[in-house]
N, C-alpha and C positions, 0 to 999 in steps of 0.2 A: 652911543656906539651901537652898531648893528650886532645882531645875534651871531655868535661864533659858529662857523660851519663845522659840522662833523665830517671828516674826510677819511678816505682810506686809499692809500697808494696802491695802484695796480700796475705792476711791472709787466711789460710784454714778454711773451715766451721768446727766449733767446734763439731756440731752435727754429721756430716758425718765422720769426722776424728776420733773422739773418738770411734764411732761405728766400724770403720775399725780396729782400734788398739786393739779392743777386740778379734780379730781373728788372732793372730800371731802364733797359733798352740800349745800353752801351754796345757799340761795336768795339772790336779790338783797337782800332785807330783812335776812336773817341775816348776810350778808357785811358790809353797812354797820354793823350792830350790833356786829360784831367790831371794827371800826375805832373805834367810839365807846367800846368797852371800853378801848382803848389810851389814848384821850383822858382818860378818867376816871382811869386809872392814873397819868397824867402830871400829875394835879392840876387839870385844866381844869374850869372851871365854865360854859364856853360852847363849843358846837360848831356850826359853820355848814356846812351841806351845800348845795352848789350843783350842780344837775343841768341840763345844757344839751343840748337836742336840736339836732343839726346833721347829721342823717343818719349817714353812716359816720364823720363827724368829731365825733360827740357825745362829751362828756366829763363827768366828775364830779369835784368836789373836796370833801374833808372837812377843814376847818380848825379847829384848836382854839387856845385861849390858855393851854395848860398849859406845863409845864417843857419847854423845847426841848432839842435834842441837838446836840453837836458832831460832827465827822467820825468820831471813834472810836466814839461811841455810836450814831450812825445806821448805821454799818457793822455793828455787832453786832445792831442791830434788824432789819437786812435779811438776817441769817443765818437759814437754815432750822434751827430748834431753837436759838434764842439761848440763851447760857449764863448769862444773868442769873438771879438767884435771886428767887423770888416769896415774899412774906411771907404770913402766914396769912390776910390779908384781901384779897389780890390777886385781881383778876378774871382775870388771865392764868393760863395753865396749862402749855402745852407749848412756848411760844415759836415758834409756827407761824402764829398767826392772821392777822397783818398780811399775810403773803405768800400763804398759801393762800386766804384770803377774797378778797383783791384780785384775784389772778390766776384765781380761779374765775369772775370777771365780765369781765375785760379781758385784753388781751395786752401792755399796757404800764403798769407801776406805777412812779410817781415819788413819792419821799418827800423833802420839803425841810423844814428845821428851822432855827430861830434860838434859840440858848441864852441870849443876853444882848443887850440893846439897845446895849451897849458894843461888841459885835462887829459890824464893818461888813459882814460877808459872811453869806450864807445857804448852808448846806450842802445838797447834793442828791445822791441816788443813784437809779438807775433799774434795775429788772429788766425787760428787754425779752424777752418770750417768743420772738419771732421771731429775735432775735440768738442766744439760747441754742440754738434748733433748728438754726441755721446753724453755730455753732461747737462745740456740744456741750461747752462749758466753763462753769464757774460764774463768769461774769464780769458783775458789776454795773457799770453805766456811771456814771462820775463826771461830775457836771455843775457847771460854774462858774456864778457869778451870772448872767453874760451868756447862758448856755446854758439857764437855767431858763425855763420857760414863764411868761409874765407873770401868768397866773392863779394860779400857785404862789407867785410872789414877792410879789404885792400884799398878801395878808393878813399878811405878815411884815415889811412895810416899817416899821411903827410898833409892832409887838408881838412878844413872844416866843411860841413855840408851834411847832406842826407842821402841815404841809399834806400830805395824801395825795391824789394825782391818778390817776384811771383814764382811760386812753385806749384807742382801738381796742376798743370794747365789743362784742366778737363774741358773747358769751353773752347780752347784753342786747338788742342789735339783731340778732337772729338770723334775721330774716325775709329773704327773697330780695331785697326792695326796702327796705332800711333808710332810704332817703331819702324814702320816700313818707309819705302820711298815716297808713297803718296802723302804720308804725314809730313815728311820733310819738304816736299814740293808745296804743300798747302801753307806751311809756315813761311817759306821763302816768298810766296805770293803775298802773304799778309805783311811781310817786311816791306815789299815794294809799295803796297798801298799805304802803309804807314808813312813812308817817306814823302809821298805826294800829299797826304793829309796834313802832316805837320808843317810842310812847306807852305801850304795854303792857309791853314788856321792861324799860324803865327808869322805870316809874311811881313807884317808891319814891325814886328820885333826883330826878326832876322835881318831885315834890310836897314834897320836903324831909324825907321820912320817914327817909331815911338821914342819920345825924349828920355832915353836911358842908355846904358851901355848896350852895345849890340849883343843880341843873344846868339849863342852858337849851340846848335843841336847836332849831335853825331849819332848815327845808328851803326853799330859794329865798326866804328872808326871812320865811317863815311859822313862827310858834312852834308846836312840837309840844306838844300837851296830854297830860297823864298820863291813862291809863285804868286805874282801880282795879277789878279784877274782882270785888271784894267789896263794892262800893258802900257804903263805910263812912260816907258822909254821909246815907244813907237811914234815917229813923227806925224803920221797920218791919223792918229787917234783924235776923235772928235769929243772934246770935253765940254759938256753943257754947263751952264751956270749952276753952282751949288746953291742950296736953299737951307736956311736955318729956321727950323720950325719950333716955336715956343710951345711947351707943354706944361700945363699947370698940374702940380701935385698938391697933396694935403699940406705940405710944409713950405714949399717954395715953387719956383718955376725953373724947369730944366729945358734943355734944347736938344732936338734931334737934327742931325746934319744929313741932308739928302743930296747926293752928287751923282748925276747921270753921265754915262759914257756910251758913245757909239764906237765900237771897235772897227778898225780898218778892214776892208775886204782883203781877200787873200793876196791879190796882186799888189796891194799897197803895203803889205808887211815888209819889213826889212829883209826877211829871208823865209824860205819854206819851213825851216826849223822853228823860227819864231812863231809862225802861224800855227804850226802843230802844237807847240807848247801852250799857246793861248787857248787852245780847245779845252784844256783842263783835264782833271782826273776823270770826269764823266762825259767829256766831249761836248761839242758846241751846243746842241739843242738843250741838253740838260743843264748847261752852265749859264744860260741866259737868265736874267731876272735880278732879284734882290740879293745883295751881299750884306748881311746884317752883322754889325760889329757891336760888341759891348766893351767899351774902353779900349778899342783897337784890337781886341781878340775876336776873330770871326766865329759867329754862332751858326749862321746859315750861308750856304754857298749855292745860290741860284734858286729859281722858282719864283712865282709871282704871288704867292700867298692868297690864292683865290680872287685876286683882283682881275686877272685875265688868264687865258690859257697860253701855254707855250706853243710856238709853231716855228716852222723853218724860216719864215720871213722876218722874225724878230731875234734871230740868234746872235746878232751883233750888239744887242742892247743889254747893258749891265748897269745896275744902279747901286751905289754904295749908300747904306743907311747906318749911321753910327749913333749910339745912344749911351748915356751914362748909367751906372748901376742903380741909381735911385729910381730909374724907370723900369726896373726888373718886373715888377708886378704888372705894369701896363703891357709890357711886351710878352708876358706869360712865359718867362724863361723856365725851362724844366731843369731838373737836377743834373741831367747829363749835358746840359748846355748844347743841345743839338737842334732845338726848335725854338722859334719865336713867332709871335703873332703881331700884325700891325694893329696898334691900338685904335679903337673906334674914334677917339678924339681927333686923330690925324688921318684916318683912313681915306676920307673923301679928298683931302688935299694930296695925299700920296697917289691916289688913283688918277687925279687930274694931271699931275706931273708925269706919271707913268705913261699916260696916253700921248703926251708930247714926245717923249723919248722913243716910244714904240712907233709912232708915225714916222719919225725921222729914220729909225732903223729899217723900217719897211721900204722907204724910198731908197736908202742906200743898198739894201739887198736887191731890190728890183733893178736898179741900175747895173749892179754887179752881174746878176743872172742874165739880163738881156745882152750884155756885152759878150758873155761866154756862149750863150745859146744861139744868138743870131748867127754866129760863125758856124755852129753845128748844123742848123737848119738850112742855111744857105748852101752848104756843101751838098746836102741831100737834094734840095729843090733844083739845084743847077747841075746835078749829075747827068751824065749822058743817058742813063737808064730812064730817068723821069722825063727828060726832054723828048726822048723817043716816044714815050707814051702820050705826051702832050700833042705831038705832031699827028697822032692818029685821030685826034678829037677835032670835030668840025665846029665852026662858030666859036672860036676861041674868044672869050670876053676881053674887052679892053677896060676893065673896071679900074685900072690904076689911075685913070684920069680923074676919078672922083676924090682921090686922096689929096690932102694938103701938100703943098710944095715942100720938098725936103732937099737938103744939100748933102753932097758927099763929103768925105773926109778932106778932100782937096779943095772944097769950096764950090765945086761945080754942081749943077742941078742933076738930080738922079735921072737916069735914062728912062724914057717912057716907051710905050708900045709902038709909037709911030717911028721910032728909030731903032727898033729891035725886032728881030725875026720871031722871037718866042715871047709874045706879050704876057702870057700867064706867069712865067718866072719873074718877069719884071714887076708885075703887080704884086707878087708875093714878096719879092725883095723890098719893094716900096713899103709894103705892110710891115715887114720886119723893122725897117728904119723908123717907122712911126710908132712902134710898140710902146716906147717910153711915154708917148702922149695918149695913145688910144686905148691901152689896156689899164684899167683902173687897178689900184693895189688890191682891192678886195677880190677882184676876179683872179688876179695872180695867186692869191692865197687859196682860192677854191681849186685852181689847177693843181697846185702843189700838194694840197691836202688829199685830193682824190687820186693822184698818181704820184705818190711820194718817191718811188724808186726809179722814175724814168723822166729826167729833165727834158729830154728831147721831145717826147710826146706832149709834155706840158706846153712847150712853146709852139709845137705844131698845131695843137688844138687852139691856141691863142690866135695864130695866123688864120686858121680856118674860120674861127668865129668872126674875126674882123672882116675878112673877105666876104663872108656871107652877109654881114651887116651892110656892106657897100654895094651889094649886087641886087639886080632885079630877079624875078622868078626864073627867067630863061637862063640867066648867067649862073644862078645857083645850081641848076641841073648839071651844067657843064663842070662847074667846080666840084660838085659831088663826084662826078664820074672820074675826074682826074685825081682827086685826093684819095679815092678808094683804091687807086692803083699803087699808092705808096705802101710798101710792105708793112703789115701789122697795124695799119691805120684804123681799120674798122674795129678790130678787137680791142685796141688800146685807147681809142678816142671815142668813136661812135657808140660802141656797145656798152662802155662803162659809164656813159653820161647821158641819161635818158632825157635831160632837158635840152640837149643839142638838137636843133631843128633837123629833122630827117625829111627827105624828099622822096 
């Protein structure tokens, strides 16, 4: 037998440790979502969140109808790093969420629970941050029935379940004057954000997609609606083939499911309201990318995890990635369940599949933008003002004859200069009709990136570039003269882009 080790137990400072644990990076919404995770784990199908503004006495309760706890169980639940074992489908991970999430938002956490209706009493324990700072001891405060806040007892009078209560909301009511209108307005905005966040994170549970009883979440009596980032009820949604990626672990082999989607363009949505809803809590550009799920619970909503950059042209691309809890370490899940990394073992494959969906999204975006912008540019180019300026120009080029043949919407050939009194507008319109073919996606991206706030000048620049490409030197001089008469053309196109040929 080996030599027996001499050891000494060194307990962490309660005061310093709890203070550090308050700063795990939770937002208000992600902290509440952590408590909802616990409710789902307890088998609840109904979670009621009540948020009450009363200045410095504001409070929040999160009550569920799941399996309750006795004193022994609630004591273990209040332990930092609870020793309960999580099964392969559990939403829990570290045994820290209840405490770290709650105390990231408040200074007083009370948990009460009722395990059976045959039990006449309700169990309650409290972590009081100020008490810990005063005593520097890991002392949870035991609460008798009569000592429990009425708001905690009321949901458990006729039901089993658990109630979590937050008081002294110092991280939420952090303004100098928490009792004023500004404090109330701030809390109301947080409630709005919370509704969107919970509807997104738990949308698979709220919609019944997860094989269990439909989850119902209410905030101040209002039902939270699920938000599906993939708008799977839309007819024009483009669903690409899902991929099942095997991943080897130390003990076995697990699988990651990757499923790409190209969302419809605005005109293909069932309604304007549906399009606006699909933009999500953070709007289109911020919502593109990976949606990473752990057993159906969303961990990440958008972003490309350094595989590529987000841009306007890929905003319709969204990719679902779902993995089981046994791959937590590979995905580097943090305590707050707010971030994940694509494992090196599958990163190259994910990148390859991402490029496919991104390429298709760019083509869809380009077609959408050209349809809308062709109309805008045509209105300007064919305006009486511009035609008048063109008529002042000698030696009008007939460059449209160099373009590939194109057909109109009615099937007829596009008009050329030989049958039109103003050949330059015809050339420009011919160019516009050919943009889908002649403007590569990468150039469209440059246009949009450099002039993000003005779609009109992006397309006008594209027209200018293609016309210059098809013109000889004499024609280029005439083109430059005519285009510079277009209001704000020089400052918005020529001046901002040094690589455009100047004459």
